[in-house]
C-alpha positions as CSV (number, residue, x, y, z in Angstrom):
1,M,17.3,10.7,-1.3
2,R,19.3,8.5,-3.7
3,L,18.6,5.5,-5.5
4,D,21.3,2.6,-5.6
5,D,22.5,0.1,-8.2
6,N,19.7,-2.1,-7.1
7,G,17.0,0.6,-7.5
8,R,16.2,0.9,-3.9
9,I,15.3,4.4,-2.9
10,Y,16.7,5.5,0.8
11,L,14.7,7.6,2.7
12,P,16.0,9.9,5.7
13,A,15.0,8.8,8.9
14,S,13.2,12.3,9.5
15,V,10.4,11.1,6.5
16,R,10.8,7.5,8.0
17,K,9.5,8.7,11.3
18,N,6.0,10.6,9.7
19,L,5.4,7.1,7.7
20,R,2.7,4.8,9.0
21,S,3.3,1.9,6.4
22,R,6.1,0.1,5.2
23,E,4.3,-0.9,2.0
24,F,3.5,1.8,-0.8
25,Y,1.6,1.5,-4.2
26,V,4.2,3.3,-6.5
27,E,2.5,5.7,-8.8
28,E,5.0,7.6,-11.6
29,K,3.3,10.5,-12.8
30,D,5.2,13.6,-15.2
31,G,8.5,12.0,-14.3
32,R,7.5,12.1,-10.8
33,I,7.3,9.0,-8.5
34,I,4.3,9.0,-6.1
35,L,4.3,6.7,-2.9
36,I,1.1,6.2,-1.3
37,P,0.5,3.8,1.6
38,V,-1.0,0.6,0.9
39,R,-3.3,1.5,4.0
40,E,-5.0,4.5,1.8
41,K,-5.5,2.8,-1.4
42,L,-7.5,0.1,0.5
43,M,-9.8,2.3,2.7
44,K,-12.0,2.4,-0.5
45,Y,-12.8,-1.2,0.9
46,R,-14.0,0.3,4.2
47,G,-17.3,-0.6,5.2
48,T,-17.6,-3.2,2.5
49,F,-18.2,-6.3,4.7
50,R,-21.0,-4.6,6.5
51,G,-23.8,-6.9,6.9
52,E,-22.2,-10.0,5.6
53,N,-22.0,-12.9,7.7
54,L,-18.0,-13.5,7.5
55,T,-15.3,-14.4,9.7
56,G,-12.5,-12.2,10.9
57,E,-10.1,-14.6,9.4
58,E,-12.2,-14.7,5.8
59,I,-12.0,-10.6,5.8
60,D,-8.2,-10.8,6.8
61,E,-7.6,-13.2,3.5
62,I,-9.8,-11.2,1.3
63,V,-7.7,-7.9,2.3
64,K,-4.5,-9.9,2.0
65,E,-5.5,-10.6,-1.7
66,E,-6.3,-7.2,-2.5
67,T,-3.2,-5.7,-0.7
68,E,-1.1,-8.3,-3.2
69,K,-2.8,-7.5,-6.3
70,L,-2.7,-3.8,-5.3
71,L,0.8,-4.5,-4.9
72,R,1.5,-6.2,-8.3
73,G,-0.4,-3.5,-9.8
74,E,-3.5,-5.4,-10.8
75,L,-5.7,-2.8,-9.1
């Protein structure tokens, strides 16, 4: 893999084939970069809306807002 002048990391096709997400939460730990699919980070919300009287659109909007916070590093 390599990092280009714009900071982009090129992942080999063999790695990309196994990924189910195109959005990742990035962590840096001990000089290592860890990519965590956003879906995994949002699993903590699973079941949160159970029993709530929300429409699908309202749930989608909440998930969208939380995803954007996560990608900005606010969570």
